TORVEX-606017 format. One record per residue: residue in three letters; y, z negated, x of N, C-alpha, C in turn. Coordinates in steps of 0.05 Angstrom, whole numbers, padded with zeros to 5 digits, always signed. Each point is the difference from the previous one (the first is absolute). Layout:
BEGIN
ALAYZXYZXYZX...
! end
This chain:
BEGIN
MET-00383-01017-01388-00019+00020+00012-00001-00006+00030ASN-00024+00002+00011-00003-00005+00028-00009+00025+00015THR-00004-00002+00026-00006+00023+00016-00027+00012-00009ALA-00019-00016-00007-00026+00011-00008+00003+00017-00025TYR+00018-00008-00017+00005+00016-00025+00010+00028+00007TYR+00020+00002+00018+00010+00026+00007-00021+00017+00015GLN-00014-00013+00018-00022+00014+00014-00021+00010-00020GLY-00007-00016-00019-00020+00009-00020+00010+00023-00016ASN+00026+00000-00008+00011+00023-00015-00002+00025+00017ARG+00007-00001+00025-00002+00023+00017-00029+00010+00004GLU-00018-00019+00003-00028+00008+00004-00010+00015-00025GLN+00008-00008-00023-00008+00014-00024+00012+00028-00001LEU+00025+00002+00008+00012+00027+00001-00013+00018+00020TYR-00006-00011+00024-00012+00017+00021-00028+00010-00009ALA-00014-00017-00015-00027+00008-00009+00001+00024-00019MET+00023+00004-00013+00002+00022-00019+00010+00026+00014MET+00009-00003+00024+00009+00024+00015-00023+00017+00010GLN+00005+00025+00003-00021+00018+00012-00002-00005+00030PRO-00024+00003+00012-00002-00001+00029+00017+00021+00013GLY+00010-00005+00023+00016+00019+00014+00027+00004-00013SER+00013-00022-00008+00026+00002-00013+00019-00022+00010LEU+00026+00005-00005+00021-00018+00007+00014-00010-00025LEU+00012-00023+00002+00016-00011-00022+00026-00010+00011MET+00022+00007-00015+00026-00010+00007+00013-00012-00024LEU+00008-00026+00002+00015-00014-00021+00026-00010+00011PHE+00021+00001-00016+00027-00007+00010+00012-00022-00017SER+00015-00018+00014+00013-00021-00014+00025+00009-00014GLY+00012+00022+00009+00023+00012-00012+00025-00004+00017GLU+00022+00012-00009+00025+00000+00014+00022-00010-00018GLU+00022-00010+00011+00023-00008-00016+00012+00025-00013VAL+00011-00004-00024+00013+00021-00014+00030-00006+00000ARG+00016+00020+00008+00029-00004+00002+00012-00003-00028LYS+00017-00019-00003+00013-00005-00026+00028+00013+00000THR+00016-00005+00021+00026+00013+00002+00010-00005+00029ASN+00014+00019+00011+00013-00003+00026-00020-00012+00020ASP+00005-00024+00010-00018-00012+00020-00017-00023-00013GLU-00002+00001-00027-00015-00021-00014-00026+00011-00011TYR-00021-00016+00002-00027+00008-00009-00008-00019-00023TYR-00017+00011-00017-00013-00017-00020-00018-00020+00014PRO-00004-00024-00011-00019-00019+00013-00027+00014+00003PHE-00012-00004+00023-00026+00014+00005-00022-00013-00016PHE-00017+00017-00012-00023-00009-00015-00024+00016+00010ALA-00019-00014+00013-00022+00013+00012-00019+00012-00020ASP-00011+00023+00007-00020+00013-00016-00022-00020-00008ARG-00006-00002-00025-00019-00020-00010-00028+00004+00011SER-00009+00025+00003-00027+00004+00010-00001-00007+00030PHE+00021+00005+00015+00001-00008+00028-00003-00030+00002VAL+00014-00015-00018-00003-00029+00000-00028-00008-00008TYR-00012+00013-00019-00027-00005-00009-00020+00002+00023PHE+00004+00018+00018-00019+00005+00021+00007-00015+00026THR+00025-00009+00003+00008-00012+00026+00013-00028-00003GLY+00012-00005-00023+00015-00025-00003+00028+00001+00012LEU+00008+00023+00011+00025+00003+00014+00021+00013-00018LYS+00025-00010+00002+00022+00010-00016+00023+00010+00017CYS-00006+00007+00025+00021+00010+00018+00004+00030-00004ARG+00024+00010+00005+00006+00028-00004-00011+00017+00023GLN-00005+00025-00006-00008+00021+00020-00025-00007+00015ALA-00018-00014-00012-00026-00006+00012-00020+00020-00010VAL-00021+00005+00016-00020+00020-00007-00028-00011+00007LEU-00018+00003-00019-00029-00006+00005-00014+00026+00005LEU-00014+00003+00022-00015+00024+00007-00029-00008+00004ALA-00018+00012-00016-00028-00006+00003-00015+00026+00008LEU-00020-00004+00017-00015+00022+00011-00030-00005-00007LYS-00011+00017-00017-00028-00002-00007-00015+00023+00013ASP-00018-00006+00018-00014+00021+00015-00023+00011-00016ALA-00014+00020+00012-00022+00014-00014-00023-00019-00006GLU-00003-00021+00015-00022-00019-00005+00008-00022-00020GLY+00026+00000-00008+00009-00020-00020+00013-00024+00012SER+00002-00002+00026+00014-00023+00013+00030+00004-00004VAL+00014-00023-00003+00028+00002-00005+00016-00016+00021ALA+00021+00012+00010+00019-00014+00017+00027+00001-00015GLU+00016-00020+00005+00026-00001-00015+00022-00008+00019ARG+00024+00011-00006+00023-00006+00016+00023-00006-00019LEU+00018-00017+00010+00024-00007-00015+00024+00007+00017TYR+00019+00014-00012+00024+00008+00015+00025-00014-00012LEU+00016-00012+00017+00023-00016-00008+00025+00010+00014LEU+00023-00007-00012+00025+00004+00014+00001-00017+00026PRO+00010+00011+00022+00001-00016+00024+00022-00021+00000PRO-00001-00019+00017+00022-00020+00002+00027+00015+00006ASP+00021-00010-00012+00026+00012+00005+00021-00023-00004ALA+00009-00012+00021+00017-00024-00001+00025+00005-00016ILE+00013+00024+00003+00025+00005-00014-00006+00004-00030ALA-00020+00016-00007-00006+00005-00028-00009-00026-00014GLU-00015-00016+00014-00009-00025-00011+00022-00020-00004ARG+00021+00002+00016+00023-00018-00004+00013+00006-00027TRP-00001+00025-00009+00013+00007-00025-00018-00002-00024THR-00025+00007+00003-00018+00003-00023-00024-00018+00000GLY-00002-00018+00020-00022-00019+00000-00022+00005+00019THR-00015-00020+00006-00022+00002+00020-00022+00019-00010ARG-00009+00017+00017-00022+00018-00006-00027-00014+00005ILE-00019+00007-00015-00026-00013+00003-00012+00008+00027LYS-00013-00019+00014-00011+00005+00026-00030+00007-00003PRO-00010+00015+00020-00029+00009-00002-00019-00023-00006GLN+00003-00023+00014-00019-00021-00005+00003-00012-00028GLU+00024+00000-00011+00004-00009-00027-00013+00019-00020ALA+00003+00026+00005-00012+00020-00018-00030-00002+00001GLU-00011-00004+00024-00029-00003+00002-00010-00025-00015SER+00014-00022+00002-00008-00025-00013-00001+00003-00030VAL+00018+00016-00011+00001+00003-00029-00021+00021-00009SER+00000+00023+00013-00016+00023-00009-00028+00000+00010GLY-00004-00011+00024-00027+00002+00013-00004+00025+00016VAL+00021+00018+00001-00002+00024+00017+00007-00008+00028LYS-00019+00005+00019+00004-00009+00027+00014+00019+00018ASP-00002+00026-00006+00014+00021+00016+00027+00005-00012VAL+00021-00013+00011+00027+00002-00011+00017+00014+00021ARG+00013+00021-00009+00017+00017+00018+00028+00003-00013PHE+00018+00012+00015+00026+00005-00010+00001+00029-00012VAL+00017+00002-00021+00000+00024-00016+00008+00025+00015GLY+00014-00003+00023+00007+00023+00016-00024+00015+00011ALA-00023-00013+00001-00024+00013+00011-00016+00015-00021LEU+00008-00002-00025-00016+00010-00022-00004+00031+00002GLU+00021+00015+00004-00002+00029+00000-00019+00009+00022THR+00003-00011+00024-00017+00008+00022-00029-00008-00005ASP-00004-00024-00010-00027-00009-00006-00013+00018-00021PHE+00015+00006-00021-00011+00016-00021-00007+00028+00010SER+00017+00012+00016-00005+00026+00011-00026+00001+00016ALA-00004-00021+00016-00025-00001+00016-00024-00002-00018LEU+00001-00016-00021-00022-00003-00018-00005+00026-00015ALA+00021+00012-00010-00003+00024-00016-00012+00023+00016ASN+00007+00001+00025-00010+00022+00018-00026-00006+00014SER-00011-00024-00005-00024-00008+00014-00025+00014-00011GLY+00001+00012-00023-00023+00012-00012-00019-00019-00014ASN+00008-00026-00001-00018-00020-00011+00006-00006-00030TYR+00022+00011-00010+00009-00007-00027+00007+00026-00015GLY-00009+00000-00025+00005+00024-00016+00018-00005-00024ALA+00007-00025-00005+00016-00006-00024+00019-00023+00006VAL+00021-00001-00016+00020-00022+00002+00005-00010-00028TYR-00003-00026-00004+00006-00013-00026+00029-00010+00001LEU+00015+00008-00021+00028-00010-00003+00003-00008-00030ASP+00016-00020-00004+00006-00008-00028+00023+00018-00010LEU-00007+00021-00015+00019+00021-00008+00009-00003-00029TYR-00002-00024-00011+00007-00003-00028+00030+00004-00004ARG+00007+00014-00022+00027+00003-00009+00000-00004-00031ILE+00021-00012-00010+00003-00001-00029+00010+00028-00010SER+00018+00011+00015+00012+00026-00007+00003+00017+00024PRO-00003+00027-00003+00004+00018+00023+00028-00003+00012ALA+00019-00010-00016+00027-00003+00010+00004-00025+00017ASP-00020-00017+00002+00003-00024+00017+00006+00007+00028ILE+00016-00017+00014+00006+00005+00028-00026-00003+00016ASP-00001+00014+00023-00023-00002+00018-00001-00028+00011ARG-00024-00012+00000-00006-00024+00014-00013+00008+00026PRO-00004-00020+00019-00012+00008+00026-00026+00015-00002ALA-00016-00006-00020-00026+00014-00003+00005+00030-00006HIS+00020+00006-00016+00006+00028-00006+00012+00014+00024SER+00016-00014+00016+00011+00012+00024-00023+00007+00019TRP-00019-00019+00003-00023+00005+00018-00018+00022-00011ARG-00002+00002-00026-00015+00022-00012+00012+00027+00009ASN+00027+00002-00001+00013+00024+00009-00005+00006+00029VAL+00000-00021+00017-00005+00004+00028-00029+00010+00004ILE-00019-00012-00013-00028+00007+00003-00004+00029-00009GLN+00011+00007-00023-00003+00028-00009+00012+00020+00019ARG+00022-00008+00013+00013+00019+00018-00012+00001+00027GLU-00007-00023+00011-00009-00001+00028-00030-00004+00004TYR-00014-00009-00021-00029-00005+00002-00014+00012-00025PRO+00003+00026-00005-00011+00011-00025-00030-00001-00002PHE-00013-00006+00023-00029-00002-00001-00010-00027-00011LEU+00018-00019-00004-00007-00025-00012+00003+00001-00030ARG-00020-00009-00014+00000-00001-00029+00014-00025-00010LEU+00017+00003-00020+00014-00023-00011-00015-00011-00023GLU-00003-00027+00000-00013-00014-00022+00020-00021-00011ASN+00000-00004-00026+00018-00019-00013-00012-00027-00001ALA+00009-00018+00018-00011-00027+00000+00006-00016-00025ASN+00021+00009-00015+00007-00015-00024-00023-00002-00020ILE-00017+00020-00001-00023+00000-00018-00018-00024+00007LEU-00005-00004+00026-00018-00021+00009+00013-00028-00004ILE+00026-00001+00006+00015-00025-00003+00000-00010-00029ARG+00003+00018-00019+00000-00007-00028-00026-00013-00008ARG-00022+00010+00010-00026-00011-00007-00002-00029+00011LEU+00010-00005+00024-00002-00026+00011+00017-00021-00014ARG+00023+00008-00008+00019-00019-00012-00005-00006-00029LEU-00019+00013-00012-00006-00004-00028-00012-00028-00006ILE-00020-00007+00015-00014-00026-00005+00013-00021+00018LYS+00010-00021-00013+00014-00021+00015-00020-00019+00012GLN+00006-00009+00025-00016-00019+00014+00008-00028-00008PRO-00018-00020+00005+00007-00028-00008+00027-00010+00010CYS+00006+00006+00025+00026-00009+00011+00023+00014-00013GLU-00003+00025-00009+00021+00014-00015+00004-00013-00027ILE-00022-00007-00014+00002-00012-00026+00014-00027+00002GLU-00007-00015+00021+00013-00026+00004+00030+00003+00005ALA+00007+00021+00015+00029+00005+00005+00014+00007-00026LEU-00013+00016-00017+00012+00006-00026+00004-00025-00017ARG-00019-00018+00001+00004-00025-00015+00024-00015+00010GLU+00004-00001+00026+00024-00013+00010+00025+00014-00008ALA-00001+00027+00000+00024+00015-00008+00006-00004-00029GLU-00021-00005-00017+00005-00005-00028+00016-00027-00003LYS-00007-00020+00016+00014-00025-00001+00030+00004+00006ILE+00006+00016+00020+00028+00005+00007+00014+00016-00021THR-00014+00020-00011+00011+00015-00022+00007-00018-00024LYS-00018-00018-00006+00004-00019-00022+00026-00016+00004ALA+00004-00010+00025+00024-00015+00006+00025+00017-00006GLY-00001+00025+00008+00023+00018-00004+00006+00005-00030ILE-00021+00005-00015+00003+00005-00029+00009-00025-00014LEU-00011-00023+00007+00009-00025-00013+00030-00005+00007ALA+00008+00006+00024+00028-00004+00007+00018+00016-00018MET-00008+00025-00006+00016+00017-00018-00001-00011-00029MET-00023-00009-00009-00002-00011-00027+00017-00025-00003HIS-00002-00017+00020+00015-00026-00002+00030+00004-00001ALA+00010+00020+00014+00029+00005+00001+00009+00020-00020SER-00017+00009-00018+00007+00021-00019+00020-00010-00021ARG+00019+00017-00006+00020-00006-00021+00015+00025-00007PRO+00011+00002-00024+00018+00022-00006+00024+00001+00018GLY+00008+00024+00007+00023+00003+00018-00007+00003+00029LYS-00025-00006+00007-00009+00002+00028-00004+00029+00008TYR+00009+00007+00024-00003+00027+00010-00028+00004+00012GLU-00009+00025-00001-00026+00007+00012-00001-00007+00029TYR+00022+00004+00015-00001-00006+00029-00002-00030+00004GLN+00008-00016-00020-00003-00029+00003-00029-00008-00005TYR-00014+00013-00019-00029-00004-00003-00014+00007+00026LYS+00007+00022+00011-00012+00009+00025+00004-00020+00022ALA+00025-00011+00001+00006-00020+00021-00018-00025-00004ASP-00005-00008-00025-00017-00023-00005-00028+00006+00010PHE-00010+00024-00005-00027+00008+00009-00002+00000+00030ASP+00019+00013+00013+00000+00003+00029+00002-00028+00014TYR+00017-00017-00011+00003-00027+00012-00026-00015-00002ALA-00013+00001-00023-00026-00014-00003-00021+00010+00020LEU-00001+00027+00004-00020+00011+00019+00007-00008+00028ALA+00026-00003+00006+00008-00006+00028-00009-00028+00008GLN-00006-00017-00019-00010-00027+00007-00028+00001+00011PHE-00013+00022-00002-00028+00003+00010-00001+00016+00026GLY+00023+00010+00010+00000+00016+00025+00018+00024-00003PRO+00002+00016+00022+00019+00021+00001-00009+00027-00013ASP-00025+00002-00009-00010+00026-00008+00013+00010-00026GLY+00005-00018-00018+00014+00008-00025-00018+00017-00018PRO+00013+00016-00018-00015+00016-00019-00018+00020+00014GLY-00022+00008-00013-00017+00020+00012+00009+00028-00006PHE+00019+00003-00019+00011+00026-00007+00027-00006-00014PRO+00017+00021-00003+00026-00005-00013-00004-00011-00028SER+00012-00022-00006-00003-00013-00026+00013+00016-00022ILE-00014+00001-00022+00012+00012-00025+00007-00023-00018ILE+00026-00004-00004+00011-00022-00016+00022+00011-00017SER-00003-00001-00026+00019+00013-00018+00003-00016-00026ALA+00021+00008-00015+00006-00014-00025+00008+00020-00021GLY-00007-00005-00025+00009+00016-00022-00008+00030+00002LYS+00020+00017-00002-00005+00029+00000-00010+00010+00026ASN+00006-00015+00022-00010+00009+00026-00031-00002+00002ASN-00012-00015-00018-00029-00002+00000-00014+00027-00006PHE+00016+00019-00011-00012+00026-00006+00000+00019+00024CYS+00009-00009+00023-00004+00014+00025-00024-00014+00014ILE-00022+00014+00002-00025-00013+00009+00003-00010+00028HIS+00011+00015+00018+00004-00009+00028+00030-00002+00004TYR+00011-00023-00007+00028-00006+00000+00007-00018+00024TYR+00021+00009+00016+00006-00015+00024+00030-00006+00003SER+00016+00004-00021+00029-00003+00002+00009-00029+00000TYR-00012-00017-00017+00006-00028-00001+00029-00006-00009THR+00013+00019-00014+00028-00003-00006+00005-00010-00029GLY-00021+00000-00017+00004-00006-00028+00003-00030-00004GLN+00010-00007-00024+00003-00028-00008-00016-00005-00025ALA-00015-00022+00001-00017-00007-00023+00017-00010-00023GLN-00002+00013-00023+00014-00009-00024-00018-00018-00016ASP+00012-00017-00016-00016-00019-00017-00020+00016-00017GLY-00026-00007+00004-00021+00014-00015-00014+00022+00016ASP+00011+00008+00023-00012+00021+00016-00026-00010+00012MET-00019+00018+00003-00024-00005+00016+00005+00004+00029ILE-00010-00017+00017+00000+00003+00029-00027+00012+00008LEU+00001+00022+00014-00025+00013+00010+00000-00004+00030ASN-00022-00009+00011-00003+00001+00029-00028+00009+00008ASP-00001+00016+00021-00024+00011+00011+00002-00006+00030VAL-00014-00021+00009+00006-00011+00026-00026-00008+00014GLY+00001-00006+00025-00023-00009+00015+00007-00010+00028ALA-00013-00021+00008+00003-00010+00027-00022+00011+00017GLN+00003-00004+00026-00021+00008+00019-00008-00024+00017TYR-00025-00001+00007-00011-00021+00016-00021+00012+00018ASP+00004-00003+00026-00019+00012+00020-00006+00029-00006ASN+00022+00014-00007+00000+00029-00005-00010+00008-00027MET-00011-00018-00016-00010+00007-00027+00022-00004-00021ILE+00003+00019-00018+00022+00001-00019-00010-00003-00029THR+00013-00017-00015-00005-00002-00028+00019+00017-00016ASP-00006+00003-00026+00017+00016-00017-00002-00012-00028VAL+00020-00015-00008+00000-00015-00026+00025+00007-00016SER-00004+00004-00026+00023+00004-00018+00000-00021-00022ARG+00023-00011-00005+00004-00018-00022+00026+00008-00015GLY+00000-00005-00026+00024+00005-00015+00006-00024-00018TRP+00026-00006-00003+00008-00023-00017+00028+00004-00010PRO+00007-00013-00022+00027+00001-00010+00018-00018+00017CYS+00023+00010+00008+00017-00015+00019+00008-00026-00012ASN+00002-00002-00026+00009-00025-00013-00023-00020-00004GLY-00025+00008+00007-00022-00019-00002-00015+00000-00026ARG+00008+00016-00020-00014+00000-00025-00006+00029-00009PHE-00025+00006-00005-00008+00026-00009+00010+00004-00028SER+00013+00023-00005+00007+00007-00027-00025+00010-00015PRO+00001+00002-00027-00024+00009-00014-00010+00027+00010ARG+00017+00019+00006-00009+00026+00009-00011-00002+00029GLN+00013-00015+00017-00010-00004+00027-00027-00013-00001ARG-00003-00020-00017-00026-00014-00002-00022+00019-00010LEU+00007+00016-00020-00020+00019-00011-00010+00019+00022LEU+00018+00012+00015-00009+00018+00021-00014-00015+00023TYR+00009-00023+00007-00012-00015+00022-00029-00008-00007GLU-00004-00009-00025-00027-00008-00008-00019+00023+00001CYS+00009+00024-00007-00017+00024+00003-00008+00005+00029VAL+00020-00001+00017-00005+00005+00029-00018-00022+00012LEU+00006-00025-00006-00017-00022+00010-00029+00002-00010ALA-00004+00007-00025-00027+00003-00011-00014+00023+00015THR+00014+00021+00006-00012+00022+00015-00008-00008+00028SER+00017-00015+00013-00006-00009+00027-00024-00019+00000ASP+00000-00019-00018-00022-00019-00002-00026+00015-00006TYR+00001+00019-00017-00024+00016-00006-00011+00014+00024MET+00017+00011+00016-00008+00014+00024-00014-00019+00019PHE+00010-00023+00004-00012-00019+00018-00027-00011-00011SER-00005+00004-00025-00025-00008-00012-00022+00021+00003ILE+00008+00025+00006-00020+00022+00000-00004+00013+00028ILE+00019-00004+00018-00002+00013+00026-00023-00012+00015ARG-00017+00017+00011-00023-00009+00016-00011+00023+00017PRO-00016-00006+00019-00012+00021+00017-00014+00021-00018GLY+00002+00025+00008-00012+00022-00015+00017+00013-00021MET+00022-00013-00007+00019+00012-00019+00014+00024+00013PRO+00001+00023-00014+00015+00022+00012+00029-00007+00004MET+00011+00007+00023+00027-00006+00007+00019+00013-00021GLU-00005+00024-00008+00018+00013-00018+00001-00014-00028GLU-00021-00015-00006-00001-00014-00025+00020-00024+00000VAL+00007-00010+00023+00020-00022+00001+00026+00010-00013ASP+00011+00022+00011+00025+00011-00012-00004+00007-00029ALA-00022+00014-00006-00004+00010-00027-00003-00023-00020THR-00014-00021+00008-00004-00023-00019+00026-00015-00004ILE+00016-00004+00021+00026-00013-00003+00017+00015-00021ARG+00001+00026+00003+00016+00016-00018-00011-00001-00029ARG-00026+00003-00002-00012+00000-00027+00002-00027-00014TYR-00006-00021+00015+00000-00027-00012+00028-00008-00008ASN+00019+00005+00018+00028-00007-00006+00011+00016-00024ALA-00008+00025-00002+00008+00017-00022-00010-00012-00026GLU-00025-00009+00000-00012-00012-00024+00015-00025-00009ARG+00007-00017+00020+00015-00024-00006+00028+00007-00012LEU+00012+00020+00011+00027+00007-00009-00001+00012-00028VAL-00021+00014-00007-00004+00011-00027-00004-00023-00019GLU-00018-00019+00008-00005-00024-00017+00025-00015-00006ALA+00018-00001+00021+00025-00016-00003+00021+00015-00016GLY-00005+00025-00006+00019+00016-00015+00021+00013+00017VAL-00003-00001+00026+00020+00012+00018-00004+00030+00001LEU-00025+00009+00000-00007+00029+00000-00014+00007-00026ARG+00004+00024-00009-00014+00009-00024-00028+00010+00008SER-00003+00010+00024-00025+00011+00009-00003-00005+00030ALA-00025-00004+00009-00005-00003+00029+00008+00024+00015ASP+00001+00023-00013+00008+00025+00014+00029-00001+00009GLU+00016-00019-00010+00028-00002+00008+00004-00018+00024ILE-00021-00009+00013+00003-00020+00021+00017+00009+00023GLY+00001+00027+00004+00017+00010+00022+00030-00006-00003LYS+00008-00007-00024+00028-00007-00005+00006-00027+00013LEU-00020-00017+00002+00005-00028+00010-00013-00006+00027MET-00021+00014+00007-00013-00004+00026+00006+00024+00018TRP+00014-00006+00022+00011+00022+00017-00014+00003+00027HIS-00019-00018+00007-00012+00002+00026-00029-00009-00001GLY-00015+00005+00021-00027-00008+00002-00004-00030+00000GLY-00025-00008-00003-00006-00028-00003-00013-00013+00024SER-00005+00015+00022-00013-00013+00022+00005+00016+00026HIS+00002-00015+00022+00000+00011+00027-00009-00022+00019HIS-00013+00008+00022-00011-00020+00019+00023-00012+00016ILE-00004-00024+00010+00019-00013+00017-00014-00009+00026GLY+00016-00007+00020-00011-00008+00026+00021+00001+00021TYR-00005+00016+00021+00020+00003+00021+00025+00015-00010ASP-00003+00016-00021+00022+00013-00014-00001-00009-00029VAL+00024-00001-00012+00000-00009-00028-00014+00020-00018HIS+00003+00026+00006-00017+00020-00012-00019+00008+00023ASP-00023-00013+00001-00016+00000+00025-00012+00027+00006VAL-00003+00006+00025-00011+00025+00010-00031-00003-00002VAL-00011+00009-00023-00028-00002-00004-00011+00025-00012GLU-00025+00005+00003-00014+00021-00014-00005-00010-00029ARG+00012+00013-00019-00004-00009-00028-00029+00002-00007PRO-00012-00023-00008-00029+00000-00005-00007+00011-00027ALA-00025+00010-00002-00010+00008-00026-00006-00024-00017VAL-00012-00020+00012-00007-00025-00015+00009-00024+00016LEU+00004-00022-00014+00009-00025+00013-00023-00013+00015ALA+00007-00014+00021-00019-00014+00017+00012-00027+00008PRO-00017-00019+00007+00011-00026+00008+00019+00002+00024ASN+00021-00017-00001+00020-00002+00021+00020+00023+00000MET+00000+00016-00021+00024+00017-00005+00021-00018-00012VAL+00026+00006+00007+00022-00015-00012+00021+00020-00010PHE+00006-00002-00025+00020+00019-00012+00016-00014-00021CYS+00021+00013-00009+00017-00011-00020-00009+00008-00028VAL+00002-00019-00019-00001+00006-00028+00028-00002-00010ASP+00012+00023-00006+00028+00003-00005+00005+00011-00028VAL+00010-00017-00018+00004+00008-00028+00030+00000-00005GLY+00012+00023-00005+00028+00002-00004+00007+00011-00028VAL+00021-00011-00012+00010+00011-00026+00030+00003+00003TYR+00010+00023-00009+00028+00007+00003+00009+00011-00027HIS+00012-00017-00016+00009+00007-00027+00031+00003+00001GLU+00008+00025+00004+00029+00005+00004+00016-00006-00026GLU-00012+00006-00023+00015-00004-00025+00006-00030-00004TRP-00018-00017+00008+00004-00029-00002+00014-00012+00024GLY+00003+00016+00021+00013-00010+00025-00017-00020+00015ILE-00027+00003-00003-00018-00019+00013-00020+00015+00018GLY+00001-00006+00026-00019+00012+00019-00009-00021+00020PHE-00026+00000+00005-00011-00019+00019-00029+00008+00007ARG-00011-00012+00020-00028+00003+00006-00012-00026+00009LEU-00026-00002-00005-00016-00023+00009-00021+00011+00019GLU+00003-00007+00026-00017+00011+00021-00013-00022+00015ASP-00026+00000+00001-00015-00020+00015-00019+00013+00019ASN-00011-00015+00019-00016+00010+00022-00029-00008-00005CYS-00017+00020-00002-00028-00003-00008-00019+00003+00024LEU-00015-00021+00005-00021+00001+00020-00027+00004-00014VAL-00014+00022+00007-00026+00005-00012-00020-00018+00015THR-00016-00015-00016-00020-00018+00012-00028+00012-00005GLU-00020-00015+00008-00027+00009-00004-00008+00003-00029THR+00011-00016-00017-00008+00000-00028+00022+00007-00020GLY+00025+00002+00010+00022+00006-00018+00025+00004+00016CYS+00021-00016-00006+00025+00002+00015+00015-00026-00002GLU+00020-00002+00017+00017-00024+00001+00029+00009+00001ASN+00017-00012-00017+00029+00005+00001+00011-00019+00021ILE+00006+00010+00024+00008-00017+00022+00030-00007-00002SER+00014+00012-00019+00028-00007-00004+00004-00016-00027ALA-00022-00010-00011+00001-00013-00026+00016-00026+00001GLY+00004-00011+00024+00016-00025+00002+00030+00004-00004ILE+00009+00025-00001+00028+00005-00005+00004+00002-00031PRO+00018-00016-00011+00002-00002-00030+00000+00028-00013ARG-00018+00003-00020-00003+00026-00013-00002-00002-00031THR-00004-00024-00011+00001-00002-00029+00028-00007-00009ILE+00006+00005-00025+00027-00005-00010+00006-00030+00002ALA-00018-00017-00006+00005-00029+00001+00006-00009+00029ASP-00016+00010+00019+00003-00007+00028+00026+00010+00011ILE+00008+00025-00007+00024+00012+00009+00025-00015-00011GLU-00001-00006-00026+00023-00013-00012+00003-00029+00011ALA-00022-00012+00009+00002-00026+00012+00013+00000+00027GLU+00000+00023+00013+00011+00002+00027+00029+00009+00001ILE+00009+00015-00020+00027+00012+00001+00022-00022+00000GLY+00017+00002+00020+00024-00018+00001-00007-00029+00007ARG-00022-00005+00014-00008-00027+00006+00018-00014+00020ILE+00016+00015+00016+00017-00014+00019+00026-00010-00014
! end
């Protein structure tokens, strides 16, 4: 992504704002882990989308006047020789300008005074903040703290949720974003192949994870785009499993739900295979139903298809295959084996921040995720691929990662 890309993203956002309004976006702050230790900083994805910057405690402030003209400012942490000695060099104003294209760069200590002057100028009636929360119990982020300040000290300003606008922009992927996803798929493939090649009974989940992480590290320091889900045997029945403490027993299925990142774009791919390299009859039966469902979806997805039909069709078609195979007596029993939805968008976030569309359109990218969890048989896995909607249909951009039984068995234990 280059400077023009970030500038273009901001221009689209500004065009959606009301005249006479302000916008504040925040890169985020470190979260304390314990005592004097913090979790590694991870910049807010929308802040990166609009600026390209991953530094902590940075703020983008945009001013849209009554005539629709926009001025923008970027606020950064100031130089601090002692702090930088311990925690690394802080980005300099000219560096931030070079990446983001924002020319008015100031230090964050001036933000409160600057905002007060703007708020009291009489030129602005609203402030846009990204106020998204998954749960009301979530901790306050900087946007929520500023919401409280504005409600308390500037009650005459109307609050608007910028998250609604951001979701619309992030839905349709740009050519450079699609190209970055293709590169991330190549890295993801290397990681999954590394796990397949080293797979064997007796191997621990954390060793599979180490194989994946090492393979990704050969492409740079970014690593996985989200915490990897890698499990074996009974642990496959925990959908979001992060313990990595189990040991694969002979005949166990290995489940992994993983993805690399490249230029901020994140893939999300799932593969399942028997740790010993040979599918048992029951594993083969279930896998063929799941693979047939995935292949069918990639044959029918196209622009104009209702988004809700993607999930519904995955569930219905897989249920029919499982009934035909004798695994289920009726399609109405599918809830026993399918425990989660079949699609979500990807991009800057693995579950991307988008406005869920009514119908599919070109350059949307989402997962086709078919999972089966048969507890009685001790078999659980999912086959998850990344679907790019094209002008006339769709493309499986993760198809190069082994997904048929023959291709998977050919890779297991190759080292």
